[in-house]
C-alpha positions as CSV (number, residue, x, y, z in Angstrom):
1,M,71.9,56.1,109.9
2,K,73.0,52.5,109.5
3,D,74.5,51.3,106.3
4,P,71.5,50.6,104.0
5,I,72.9,47.3,102.7
6,R,70.5,44.8,104.2
7,L,71.3,41.9,101.9
8,T,75.0,41.7,100.9
9,R,76.2,40.6,97.5
10,R,77.7,37.5,99.1
11,A,74.3,36.5,100.6
12,V,72.6,37.1,97.2
13,L,75.2,34.9,95.4
14,G,74.6,32.1,97.9
15,A,70.9,32.5,97.6
16,G,71.2,32.4,93.8
17,A,72.8,29.0,93.9
18,A,70.0,27.7,96.0
19,A,67.4,29.2,93.8
20,L,68.8,27.4,90.7
21,G,68.4,24.1,92.5
22,A,64.8,24.9,93.4
23,L,63.7,26.3,90.1
24,A,61.6,23.3,89.1
25,T,59.9,23.4,92.5
26,H,59.1,27.1,92.0
27,R,57.5,26.4,88.6
28,V,55.1,24.0,90.3
29,A,54.6,26.2,93.3
30,A,53.7,29.1,91.1
31,Q,50.5,27.3,90.1
32,T,49.4,26.5,93.7
33,S,47.4,28.8,96.0
34,S,49.4,31.8,97.1
35,T,47.3,31.8,100.2
36,S,49.0,28.6,101.3
37,T,52.4,30.1,100.9
38,A,51.9,33.6,102.1
39,T,52.5,32.7,105.7
40,I,56.0,31.4,105.0
41,G,58.5,33.8,106.6
42,A,61.0,35.7,104.4
43,R,64.6,36.0,105.2
44,P,65.9,39.2,106.8
45,G,65.7,42.1,104.5
46,R,63.2,40.4,102.2
47,R,59.4,40.1,101.9
48,M,56.9,37.6,100.6
49,L,54.6,38.4,97.7
50,G,52.3,35.4,97.9
51,G,54.8,32.5,97.5
52,L,57.5,34.7,95.9
53,E,60.3,36.0,98.1
54,V,61.8,39.3,96.9
55,S,64.0,42.1,98.3
56,E,62.3,44.5,100.7
57,L,62.4,47.3,98.1
58,G,62.3,46.7,94.3
59,L,63.4,48.9,91.5
60,G,61.0,50.2,88.9
61,V,62.8,50.1,85.5
62,Q,60.6,52.6,83.6
63,N,62.7,55.6,82.8
64,V,66.0,54.2,81.8
65,A,65.2,54.9,78.1
66,R,63.5,58.2,78.6
67,T,62.8,60.1,81.8
68,F,59.7,62.0,82.9
69,E,61.6,65.2,82.1
70,T,61.8,63.7,78.6
71,T,65.6,63.4,78.5
72,V,67.3,60.3,77.2
73,P,69.8,58.9,79.8
74,D,73.1,57.5,78.8
75,R,72.6,53.8,78.2
76,N,75.9,52.7,79.8
77,A,75.1,54.8,82.9
78,M,71.7,53.1,83.2
79,I,73.3,49.6,83.0
80,S,75.7,50.7,85.7
81,L,72.8,51.9,87.9
82,L,70.9,48.6,87.5
83,R,74.0,46.6,88.4
84,T,74.7,48.9,91.4
85,A,71.2,48.2,92.6
86,H,71.9,44.5,92.5
87,D,75.2,45.0,94.3
88,R,73.4,46.9,97.0
89,G,70.9,44.1,97.6
90,I,67.9,44.8,95.3
91,T,66.8,41.6,93.6
92,F,63.3,42.6,92.5
93,F,63.4,44.4,89.1
94,D,60.2,45.5,87.4
95,T,59.7,46.7,83.9
96,A,57.2,46.3,81.0
97,E,57.0,46.0,77.2
98,V,55.4,49.4,76.9
99,Y,58.2,51.2,78.7
100,G,60.3,52.9,76.1
101,G,58.6,50.9,73.4
102,H,60.5,47.7,74.3
103,E,63.8,49.6,75.0
104,C,63.6,49.4,78.8
105,E,63.4,45.6,78.6
106,R,66.4,45.5,76.3
107,I,68.5,47.7,78.7
108,L,67.4,45.6,81.7
109,G,68.2,42.4,79.9
110,E,71.7,43.5,79.1
111,A,72.3,44.8,82.6
112,I,71.3,41.6,84.4
113,A,72.8,39.1,82.0
114,G,75.6,38.2,84.5
115,F,73.3,37.6,87.5
116,R,69.9,36.7,86.0
117,D,69.5,33.6,88.3
118,E,70.1,35.8,91.4
119,I,67.1,38.1,90.9
120,E,63.3,38.1,90.6
121,L,62.6,39.5,87.1
122,V,59.2,41.1,86.4
123,T,57.6,42.4,83.3
124,K,54.1,43.4,82.2
125,V,52.2,43.0,78.9
126,G,48.7,44.0,77.8
127,F,49.0,47.5,76.3
128,N,48.7,48.0,72.5
129,V,52.4,47.7,71.7
130,D,53.5,46.6,68.2
131,L,55.1,43.2,68.7
132,E,58.0,44.0,66.3
133,T,58.6,47.7,66.4
134,G,57.5,48.6,69.9
135,E,55.4,51.4,68.6
136,I,52.7,52.3,71.1
137,G,49.1,52.5,69.9
138,P,45.9,53.4,71.7
139,G,44.2,51.0,74.1
140,V,45.0,47.6,75.4
141,I,45.2,44.1,73.9
142,S,45.0,40.8,75.9
143,R,43.7,38.5,73.3
144,P,45.4,35.1,74.1
145,D,47.3,34.9,70.8
146,H,48.7,38.4,71.2
147,F,49.3,38.1,74.9
148,R,51.5,35.0,74.3
149,Q,53.4,36.6,71.5
150,A,54.0,39.7,73.7
151,V,55.4,37.5,76.5
152,E,57.7,35.7,74.0
153,G,59.0,39.0,72.8
154,S,59.7,40.2,76.4
155,L,61.7,37.0,77.1
156,R,63.9,37.6,74.0
157,R,64.5,41.3,75.0
158,L,65.2,40.3,78.6
159,Q,67.6,37.6,77.4
160,T,66.0,35.0,79.6
161,D,64.0,31.8,79.4
162,R,61.4,32.8,82.1
163,V,60.1,35.7,84.1
164,D,59.5,35.3,87.8
165,L,56.4,37.5,87.8
166,L,54.2,38.5,84.9
167,Y,51.5,41.1,85.1
168,Q,48.6,41.8,82.9
169,H,49.4,45.5,82.6
170,R,45.8,46.6,82.3
171,V,42.5,44.8,82.1
172,D,41.2,44.4,78.5
173,P,37.4,45.1,78.7
174,E,36.9,42.8,75.7
175,V,38.7,39.7,77.0
176,P,37.5,37.6,79.9
177,I,40.1,37.4,82.6
178,E,39.6,33.6,82.5
179,D,41.0,33.6,79.0
180,V,44.1,35.6,80.1
181,A,44.5,33.1,83.0
182,G,44.4,30.3,80.5
183,V,47.3,31.5,78.4
184,V,49.3,32.3,81.5
185,R,48.7,28.8,82.8
186,D,50.0,27.5,79.5
187,L,53.1,29.7,79.8
188,M,53.6,28.4,83.4
189,D,53.4,24.8,82.2
190,E,56.1,25.6,79.7
191,G,58.3,27.2,82.5
192,K,58.2,30.6,80.9
193,V,56.2,32.3,83.6
194,L,56.6,31.4,87.3
195,H,54.1,33.7,89.0
196,W,51.4,36.1,87.7
197,G,49.6,39.2,88.8
198,L,47.3,42.0,87.8
199,S,47.7,45.8,87.7
200,E,45.1,48.5,88.4
201,M,42.2,46.0,87.9
202,G,38.6,46.1,89.2
203,L,38.0,44.1,92.4
204,D,35.6,41.6,90.8
205,T,38.2,40.8,88.1
206,L,40.8,40.3,90.9
207,R,38.6,37.7,92.6
208,R,37.8,35.9,89.3
209,A,41.4,35.8,88.2
210,H,42.6,34.4,91.6
211,A,39.8,31.8,91.5
212,E,40.9,30.7,88.0
213,L,44.7,30.7,88.6
214,P,46.1,31.9,92.0
215,L,47.7,35.3,91.8
216,T,51.0,36.2,93.5
217,A,50.8,40.1,93.4
218,V,48.8,43.1,92.5
219,Q,50.5,46.3,91.3
220,S,48.9,49.7,91.6
221,E,49.8,53.2,92.4
222,Y,50.0,53.8,96.1
223,S,51.7,56.5,98.2
224,M,51.0,59.2,100.7
225,L,49.9,61.2,97.6
226,W,47.5,58.5,96.3
227,R,45.8,56.2,98.8
228,G,43.2,54.7,96.5
229,P,44.2,51.0,97.2
230,E,43.0,51.5,100.8
231,D,39.4,51.5,99.4
232,G,39.2,47.7,99.1
233,T,42.2,46.5,97.1
234,L,44.6,46.1,100.1
235,A,42.0,44.3,102.1
236,L,41.1,41.9,99.3
237,C,44.8,41.2,98.7
238,E,45.2,40.4,102.4
239,E,42.1,38.2,102.3
240,L,43.4,36.2,99.3
241,G,47.0,36.0,100.4
242,I,48.2,38.2,97.5
243,G,51.2,40.6,97.8
244,F,50.9,44.2,96.9
245,V,53.5,46.2,94.9
246,P,53.1,50.0,94.9
247,F,54.3,51.8,91.8
248,A,55.0,55.6,92.0
249,P,55.6,55.2,95.8
250,L,57.2,58.7,95.8
251,G,54.4,60.3,93.9
252,Y,56.4,60.6,90.8
253,G,59.1,62.5,92.7
254,F,56.7,64.9,94.5
255,L,57.3,63.3,98.0
256,T,61.0,63.7,97.7
257,G,60.7,67.5,97.9
258,A,62.2,67.9,94.4
259,I,59.0,69.5,93.1
260,D,57.9,72.8,94.6
261,I,55.7,75.7,93.6
262,L,58.3,77.1,91.2
263,T,58.7,73.8,89.3
264,S,57.7,73.7,85.7
265,F,57.3,70.6,83.6
266,A,58.7,69.9,80.2
267,P,56.3,69.3,77.3
268,G,55.4,65.7,77.3
269,D,56.1,65.1,81.0
270,F,53.4,62.8,82.3
271,R,53.1,64.8,85.5
272,A,52.0,67.9,83.6
273,G,48.8,66.1,82.7
274,T,47.8,65.4,86.4
275,T,45.8,68.1,88.0
276,R,47.3,67.3,91.4
277,M,50.5,68.9,90.1
278,A,48.7,72.0,88.8
279,L,49.7,75.2,90.5
280,E,46.2,75.7,92.1
281,N,46.5,72.3,93.8
282,R,50.2,71.9,94.3
283,E,50.4,74.4,97.2
284,A,47.8,72.4,99.2
285,N,49.4,69.1,98.4
286,M,52.8,70.4,99.6
287,A,51.5,69.7,103.1
288,L,52.4,66.1,102.5
289,V,56.0,67.1,101.6
290,E,56.2,69.2,104.8
291,L,54.9,66.2,106.8
292,A,57.6,64.0,105.3
293,R,60.2,66.6,106.0
294,S,59.1,66.9,109.6
295,W,59.3,63.2,110.2
296,A,62.7,63.1,108.3
297,E,64.1,65.5,110.9
298,R,62.6,63.4,113.7
299,K,64.2,60.2,112.3
300,Q,67.4,61.8,110.9
301,A,66.5,60.7,107.5
302,E,65.4,62.0,104.1
303,P,61.8,62.8,103.1
304,C,61.9,60.0,100.4
305,Q,62.9,57.5,103.1
306,I,59.9,58.5,105.3
307,A,57.5,58.1,102.4
308,L,58.9,54.7,101.5
309,A,59.1,53.5,105.2
310,W,55.5,54.6,105.6
311,L,54.5,52.3,102.8
312,L,56.5,49.4,104.2
313,A,54.8,49.9,107.6
314,Q,51.3,49.5,106.0
315,G,51.8,45.7,105.8
316,P,54.3,42.9,105.6
317,S,53.4,41.9,102.0
318,I,53.9,45.4,100.5
319,V,57.0,45.9,98.4
320,P,57.4,49.4,96.8
321,I,59.3,49.7,93.5
322,P,60.7,53.3,93.4
323,G,62.3,54.1,90.1
324,T,65.3,56.3,89.5
325,T,68.0,57.1,87.0
326,Q,70.5,58.4,89.6
327,I,72.7,56.3,91.9
328,A,72.5,58.9,94.6
329,H,68.7,58.6,94.7
330,L,69.0,54.9,94.6
331,M,71.1,55.0,97.7
332,D,68.6,57.4,99.4
333,N,65.8,55.0,98.7
334,L,67.6,52.0,100.1
335,G,67.9,53.9,103.3
336,A,64.2,53.6,103.9
337,T,64.6,50.0,104.9
338,E,66.6,51.1,108.0
339,I,63.8,53.3,109.3
340,S,61.5,51.8,111.9
341,F,58.4,53.1,113.5
342,T,56.8,52.1,116.8
343,P,53.1,51.1,116.6
344,E,52.3,54.4,118.2
345,E,54.3,56.2,115.6
346,V,52.6,54.3,112.8
347,T,49.2,55.4,114.2
348,E,50.4,59.0,114.5
349,L,51.8,59.2,111.0
350,N,48.8,57.4,109.5
351,E,46.5,60.0,111.1
352,A,48.6,62.9,109.9
353,V,48.6,61.5,106.3
354,A,44.8,60.9,106.4
355,A,44.2,64.5,107.6
356,I,45.7,66.0,104.4
357,E,43.1,66.0,101.6
358,V,45.0,65.7,98.3
359,Q,43.7,68.1,95.6
360,G,43.5,67.1,92.0
361,T,43.5,63.9,89.9
362,R,46.4,61.4,89.9
363,A,46.5,60.8,86.1
364,P,45.5,62.2,82.8
365,P,42.0,61.1,81.7
366,V,43.4,58.8,79.0
367,V,45.5,56.9,81.6
368,A,42.8,57.0,84.4
369,A,40.4,55.3,82.0
370,W,42.4,52.1,82.2
371,S,42.2,51.8,86.0
372,D,39.6,49.8,87.9
373,V,38.3,48.1,84.7
374,E,36.4,44.9,85.0
375,A,36.9,42.1,82.5
376,P,33.8,40.9,80.7
377,P,32.1,37.6,81.7
378,A,33.6,34.3,80.6
379,M,32.0,32.9,77.5
């Protein structure tokens, strides 16, 4: 396999200097139609999310404060991992105020302080997170006053004056999306937000939001293990010129082969609440892991690389954000960008994935309830 470094640190540094000079232009461009910019070609090893150019793979910064296995990673080790990701060409870092109750933003902010202007920084607000303590309560809050304060808090923790991409983390069923777009527009006018997007929204809300203030990206779960976005979301994003960012692109570790029939989950592990990981369903779902393994042998790769390369092959504006707390796994993930499929191989692999019917639900009921929600009508 080739060296997975597709974008060298020297290239990133050079691009960073150019990005500084173009910052004012980006702030204006963020408020224009992403449809008009989606056709602009990205540089080698990079992709376009609407009008935002990012690295071909991003990094999900969710578990650096607490892993799914419920362990607390060493803070310095996590900072080192984030800096290594940058050294290896990742410039697209994605976190949220709710991750670790503010702590993941703090860790990421410390890690990127020396190269903030060389990366695309992403965060999400909209869950019920105490603005001061980070304590996580039930439900969601996108009232404009709270939404603005949440963004201001994220900026402080991330040690920056702006985020390149801000998502409404989940749709608030009590707040019109036009009201959310209004506060985001104000934040854009102030230079604090350059682009915006939605996560796990209903399709009508997506259309309304884009009509009010053009969106750059949509973020939703998408992988061989969960193909829900293929039922309308991906097509609508393509129609509107909006990029798509799959979270959990490795099925929360399942598609790496790290989880098998003998695996047990620690109390509090998110995955234990998903019935697709229950023993009665896991055996059937292992067919996807075996499929990834067979293609890994064919391509002299790793199963995780096949799963990520499959996502990359689904469209030029798809940018997965696998998360990890281990440098070895980071390097494996980066290798996915070196795997190519012929059109015939894409068709063959797509048909094989579609032939496997995944058993069980993807999320606990309390989490699933916040997906595909539609915002209320504007007043």
